[in-house]
VEXSENU-650734 format. One line per field, with one value per atom (N, C-alpha, C): x, y, z; atom name; residue number from 1. Coordinates in pm, 1 decimal. Layout:
X: c(X  ...)
Y: c(Y  ...)
Z: c(Z  ...)
dodren: c(CA  ...)
lumdren: c(NUM  ...)
//
This chain:
X: c(3119.9  3186.0  3049.6  3063.7  2972.0  2907.0  3022.4  2973.4  2988.0  3035.7  3011.9  3143.7  3222.2  3350.8  3452.6  3552.5  3690.3  3747.6  3749.1  3807.8  3752.0  3640.4  3521.0  3524.0  3583.5  3583.0  3717.6  3828.3  3928.3  3957.2  3873.6  3851.1  3776.6  3657.2  3583.3  3683.3  3773.4  3840.9  3923.6  4001.1  4095.5  4020.3  3899.1  3850.8  3798.4  3759.4  3722.0  3843.8  3947.0  4078.9  4110.8  4099.6  4120.6  4030.9  3907.0  3827.4  3820.2  3889.2  3929.8  4045.4  4141.0  4252.8  4205.6  4138.9  4102.5  4008.0  3946.5  3874.4  3865.4  3997.7  4066.5  4079.4  4058.9  4054.8  3940.1  3815.3  3687.8  3635.9  3709.2  3652.2  3633.7  3534.8  3546.3  3613.5  3725.6  3803.0  3751.6  3657.3  3547.9  3488.0  3490.3  3422.5  3455.6  3611.2  3670.5  3608.2  3559.9  3533.6  3406.4  3319.8  3176.4  3155.5  3256.5  3233.8  3322.8  3416.9  3496.3  3383.8  3278.8  3195.3  3081.7  3069.0  2966.3  3020.3  3136.7  3181.3  3169.1  3214.7  3244.4  3113.7  3022.1  2874.4  2813.2  2862.4  2817.6  2875.2  3009.2  3082.6  3058.9  3010.0  2942.2  2813.2  2718.0  2593.1  2651.3  2710.1  2734.3  2786.5  2861.3  2968.2  2859.6  2749.1  2640.0  2525.4  2520.5  2421.6  2496.0  2621.8  2671.7  2770.9  2745.0  2824.7  2868.2  3008.3  3046.7  3012.7  3036.0  2940.0  3039.0  3148.5  3282.0  3281.2  3211.9  3218.6  3123.4  2999.8  2899.4  2928.8  2907.4  2940.9  2877.3  2922.8  2896.8  2956.2  2889.9  2950.0  3050.9  3191.1  3257.7  3279.9  3312.7  3362.1  3464.2  3551.4  3706.4  3669.5  3540.6  3524.1  3489.6  3535.0  3492.8  3625.7  3602.6  3680.8  3779.9  3884.5  4009.3  3946.2  4038.8  3977.3  4051.9  3983.1  4013.4  4148.0  4177.6  4331.6  4398.8  4476.8  4594.0  4694.0  4770.9  4907.5  4997.0  5034.3  5134.2  5093.8  4967.7  4932.9  4940.5  4895.3  4897.1  5070.3  5145.8  5296.0  5344.2  5313.4  5346.8  5311.1  5188.2  5114.1  5182.3  5205.1  5284.7  5417.9  5481.3  5619.7  5612.9  5498.6  5500.7  5434.5  5391.2  5363.1  5431.2  5526.9  5667.0  5740.9  5726.6  5840.0  5738.1  5637.1  5568.7  5617.2  5644.6  5700.3  5567.9  5596.6  5534.7  5372.0  5437.8  5340.7  5245.6  5319.5  5184.7  5088.5  5145.3  5077.4  4965.0  5012.1  4927.2  4757.9  4766.2  4654.6  4597.6  4652.4  4609.2  4466.3  4381.4  4251.2  4205.5  4145.8  4133.9  3993.3  3938.5  3800.2  3690.1  3706.4  3594.3  3627.5  3725.2  3720.0  3837.4  3892.1  3968.7  4136.3  4193.9  4348.5  4405.0  4468.5  4542.3  4633.1  4647.0  4743.8  4705.1  4584.0  4561.3  4513.0  4578.0  4547.0  4581.7  4693.5  4737.5  4875.8  4922.4  5039.3  5170.5  5175.0  5284.1  5307.8  5427.8  5496.8  5599.8)
Y: c(10939.9  10858.0  10854.4  10876.6  10827.9  10713.7  10615.3  10484.1  10380.7  10399.8  10315.1  10207.1  10223.7  10107.8  10160.6  10153.2  10222.4  10173.8  10071.5  10048.0  10093.7  10087.0  10156.0  10274.5  10338.7  10507.9  10544.3  10441.4  10490.0  10436.3  10337.0  10346.1  10431.8  10491.2  10616.6  10745.1  10756.9  10885.6  10867.0  10753.5  10758.7  10752.8  10727.1  10725.7  10867.1  10949.3  11076.7  11145.0  11149.5  11217.6  11210.8  11076.4  11059.5  11124.4  11125.4  11211.0  11355.8  11385.7  11537.4  11564.0  11491.2  11501.8  11509.9  11433.1  11437.7  11542.8  11590.6  11722.6  11857.4  11865.9  11973.3  12102.7  12078.0  12193.9  12308.1  12182.1  12224.6  12243.7  12252.4  12278.2  12454.6  12479.2  12625.9  12665.6  12761.4  12796.7  12853.5  12907.3  12967.9  12820.3  12742.1  12626.0  12492.4  12477.1  12318.2  12216.9  12235.9  12184.6  12130.5  12215.2  12184.3  12062.4  12081.8  11983.8  11874.9  11854.0  11754.1  11649.0  11742.2  11674.2  11595.0  11676.0  11625.4  11487.8  11501.1  11400.2  11271.9  11286.1  11180.6  11120.7  11198.8  11151.0  11077.3  11121.2  11065.4  10928.0  10922.2  10794.6  10678.9  10772.1  10658.8  10604.8  10673.4  10637.0  10511.2  10561.5  10457.4  10325.8  10326.9  10211.7  10140.3  10193.8  10131.2  10075.6  10106.5  10055.4  9929.1  9903.8  9788.0  9731.6  9700.0  9609.3  9498.9  9476.9  9355.5  9231.1  9137.3  9047.6  8957.6  8967.4  8894.1  8994.4  9073.2  9148.2  9106.6  9060.3  9010.5  8868.2  8906.5  8810.6  8650.5  8564.7  8430.2  8330.8  8217.0  8113.7  8037.9  8023.6  7929.8  7821.0  7726.7  7569.3  7595.6  7673.1  7667.8  7761.9  7785.2  7847.6  7779.7  7654.8  7561.4  7543.0  7560.7  7558.5  7434.4  7446.1  7352.9  7238.9  7123.1  7048.0  7095.3  7081.6  7151.9  7092.4  6950.7  6924.0  6871.2  6961.2  6914.0  7001.5  6858.1  6959.3  7011.3  6946.8  6992.1  7119.2  7154.6  7289.8  7397.7  7357.6  7447.8  7496.2  7387.0  7417.7  7525.1  7456.1  7566.7  7676.3  7725.7  7866.3  7921.8  7872.4  7916.0  7985.9  7900.3  7927.7  8064.0  8071.2  8159.2  8294.8  8284.3  8391.3  8434.6  8381.0  8384.2  8497.9  8502.2  8586.6  8709.0  8706.0  8866.8  8953.0  9062.4  9157.9  9164.1  9205.9  9221.6  9360.2  9452.7  9530.1  9498.5  9434.2  9364.4  9255.4  9193.0  9072.9  9149.8  9256.0  9307.9  9365.2  9390.7  9443.4  9336.7  9196.4  9072.5  9058.3  9010.5  8955.0  8809.9  8701.0  8599.6  8599.6  8492.8  8501.5  8519.3  8474.0  8486.8  8630.3  8734.7  8865.3  8871.5  8758.4  8770.9  8756.4  8811.5  8847.9  8711.9  8712.9  8580.2  8532.3  8425.8  8342.1  8367.1  8437.1  8477.7  8332.6  8329.5  8192.3  8061.6  8051.7  7976.0  7941.1  8011.8  7990.7  8026.9  8088.4  8116.7  8258.6  8305.5  8409.3  8488.7)
Z: c(-29543.5  -29666.9  -29762.1  -29897.8  -29975.6  -29990.6  -30003.0  -30053.1  -29902.6  -29793.4  -29672.8  -29670.6  -29808.0  -29803.7  -29842.6  -29778.2  -29752.0  -29905.8  -29945.7  -30073.8  -30170.3  -30200.7  -30289.8  -30313.6  -30172.9  -30180.4  -30240.2  -30229.1  -30301.0  -30436.7  -30506.4  -30650.6  -30706.9  -30631.6  -30659.6  -30686.7  -30592.3  -30591.4  -30728.9  -30718.1  -30842.7  -30958.7  -30976.8  -31124.8  -31144.8  -31034.9  -31047.9  -31065.4  -31002.7  -31040.6  -31202.1  -31264.5  -31382.1  -31469.0  -31453.4  -31522.1  -31527.1  -31420.6  -31385.4  -31480.8  -31470.2  -31559.2  -31724.0  -31770.9  -31899.7  -31952.5  -31824.5  -31868.2  -31815.9  -31774.9  -31675.3  -31773.9  -31913.8  -31985.6  -31991.9  -31986.8  -31990.9  -31845.7  -31742.7  -31593.2  -31588.2  -31536.2  -31520.1  -31391.3  -31404.9  -31262.0  -31170.6  -31189.8  -31049.6  -30970.5  -31044.7  -30926.3  -30969.6  -30941.9  -30981.0  -30870.6  -30742.6  -30633.6  -30660.6  -30726.3  -30762.1  -30868.5  -30970.3  -31086.8  -31030.5  -30911.9  -30860.7  -30790.1  -30743.5  -30644.4  -30746.3  -30843.2  -30956.2  -31012.7  -31055.2  -31112.5  -31034.9  -30882.8  -30785.7  -30764.2  -30745.5  -30734.7  -30861.9  -30973.1  -31078.1  -31099.1  -31072.0  -31070.7  -30957.7  -30855.3  -30745.3  -30776.4  -30857.9  -30898.7  -31046.9  -31099.6  -31229.9  -31150.6  -31068.8  -31002.1  -30908.0  -30838.5  -30774.7  -30873.1  -30993.1  -31107.6  -31139.1  -31192.6  -31216.6  -31150.9  -31027.4  -30965.6  -31021.6  -30990.5  -31056.5  -31004.3  -31076.5  -31048.7  -30935.8  -30973.5  -30881.5  -30771.0  -30729.5  -30577.1  -30493.5  -30553.7  -30472.9  -30386.3  -30262.3  -30154.2  -30185.7  -30184.3  -30180.1  -30080.5  -30071.1  -29992.8  -30091.4  -30043.8  -30120.1  -30075.1  -30168.6  -30069.7  -30007.2  -30032.8  -29928.5  -29818.8  -29781.9  -29680.4  -29532.5  -29566.9  -29432.4  -29349.0  -29245.0  -29123.5  -29138.8  -29084.0  -29091.3  -28991.5  -29001.0  -28862.7  -28735.7  -28627.2  -28488.5  -28448.6  -28449.7  -28383.7  -28513.2  -28556.1  -28666.3  -28594.6  -28531.2  -28413.0  -28548.9  -28648.2  -28747.5  -28807.5  -28829.8  -28877.5  -28781.8  -28645.4  -28555.7  -28529.4  -28509.9  -28499.3  -28594.8  -28733.5  -28861.3  -28844.1  -28782.7  -28796.0  -28686.2  -28566.7  -28438.4  -28463.5  -28529.5  -28607.9  -28705.1  -28794.2  -28866.3  -28770.6  -28675.0  -28601.8  -28523.4  -28499.4  -28390.0  -28488.8  -28619.9  -28698.3  -28724.7  -28708.7  -28716.7  -28618.2  -28614.5  -28502.6  -28432.1  -28300.7  -28216.8  -28215.3  -28296.2  -28326.7  -28425.0  -28525.9  -28598.5  -28562.1  -28480.1  -28399.0  -28337.1  -28265.9  -28151.8  -28241.7  -28379.6  -28416.1  -28507.0  -28498.4  -28569.8  -28526.1  -28588.0  -28514.3  -28586.0  -28525.6  -28580.2  -28614.8  -28675.0  -28749.0  -28632.4  -28520.0  -28413.5  -28375.2  -28382.6  -28362.4  -28246.3  -28176.0  -28042.0  -28150.2  -28038.5  -28108.8  -28146.7  -28253.0  -28320.7  -28184.8  -28151.5  -28072.2  -27915.7  -27910.3  -27780.6  -27705.6  -27588.9  -27499.1  -27577.0  -27655.1  -27710.2  -27682.0  -27591.8  -27536.3  -27602.6  -27724.0  -27800.0  -27750.6  -27722.8  -27704.2  -27822.4)
dodren: c(N  CA  C  N  CA  C  N  CA  C  N  CA  C  N  CA  C  N  CA  C  N  CA  C  N  CA  C  N  CA  C  N  CA  C  N  CA  C  N  CA  C  N  CA  C  N  CA  C  N  CA  C  N  CA  C  N  CA  C  N  CA  C  N  CA  C  N  CA  C  N  CA  C  N  CA  C  N  CA  C  N  CA  C  N  CA  C  N  CA  C  N  CA  C  N  CA  C  N  CA  C  N  CA  C  N  CA  C  N  CA  C  N  CA  C  N  CA  C  N  CA  C  N  CA  C  N  CA  C  N  CA  C  N  CA  C  N  CA  C  N  CA  C  N  CA  C  N  CA  C  N  CA  C  N  CA  C  N  CA  C  N  CA  C  N  CA  C  N  CA  C  N  CA  C  N  CA  C  N  CA  C  N  CA  C  N  CA  C  N  CA  C  N  CA  C  N  CA  C  N  CA  C  N  CA  C  N  CA  C  N  CA  C  N  CA  C  N  CA  C  N  CA  C  N  CA  C  N  CA  C  N  CA  C  N  CA  C  N  CA  C  N  CA  C  N  CA  C  N  CA  C  N  CA  C  N  CA  C  N  CA  C  N  CA  C  N  CA  C  N  CA  C  N  CA  C  N  CA  C  N  CA  C  N  CA  C  N  CA  C  N  CA  C  N  CA  C  N  CA  C  N  CA  C  N  CA  C  N  CA  C  N  CA  C  N  CA  C  N  CA  C  N  CA  C  N  CA  C  N  CA  C  N  CA  C  N  CA  C  N  CA  C  N  CA  C  N  CA  C  N  CA  C  N  CA  C  N  CA  C  N  CA  C  N  CA  C  N  CA  C  N  CA  C)
lumdren: c(1  1  1  2  2  2  3  3  3  4  4  4  5  5  5  6  6  6  7  7  7  8  8  8  9  9  9  10  10  10  11  11  11  12  12  12  13  13  13  14  14  14  15  15  15  16  16  16  17  17  17  18  18  18  19  19  19  20  20  20  21  21  21  22  22  22  23  23  23  24  24  24  25  25  25  26  26  26  27  27  27  28  28  28  29  29  29  30  30  30  31  31  31  32  32  32  33  33  33  34  34  34  35  35  35  36  36  36  37  37  37  38  38  38  39  39  39  40  40  40  41  41  41  42  42  42  43  43  43  44  44  44  45  45  45  46  46  46  47  47  47  48  48  48  49  49  49  50  50  50  51  51  51  52  52  52  53  53  53  54  54  54  55  55  55  56  56  56  57  57  57  58  58  58  59  59  59  60  60  60  61  61  61  62  62  62  63  63  63  64  64  64  65  65  65  66  66  66  67  67  67  68  68  68  69  69  69  70  70  70  71  71  71  72  72  72  73  73  73  74  74  74  75  75  75  76  76  76  77  77  77  78  78  78  79  79  79  80  80  80  81  81  81  82  82  82  83  83  83  84  84  84  85  85  85  86  86  86  87  87  87  88  88  88  89  89  89  90  90  90  91  91  91  92  92  92  93  93  93  94  94  94  95  95  95  96  96  96  97  97  97  98  98  98  99  99  99  100  100  100  101  101  101  102  102  102  103  103  103  104  104  104  105  105  105  106  106  106  107  107  107)
//
């Protein structure tokens, strides 16, 4: 992968396809793959030069953990988790990397 970020790779692919579509009449038919690679790389370089300010990681005020003992919130979350199908729950992970609901006694 060129950029190391799945979401950025999707954005680059979409931008590259749009640029290829706009310039398709000018593309030489003997090497469209090479032209697509060049457009993709140049789009990546352009994007890495102008990272958007809202994509920079920062500490936010709302990143503070909830109080440890809030029984009402716990019951609400457990009720919401019971509505999620078992297959979806199996892939869910908490902030600490542990499975959501593991050891909490809910089924």
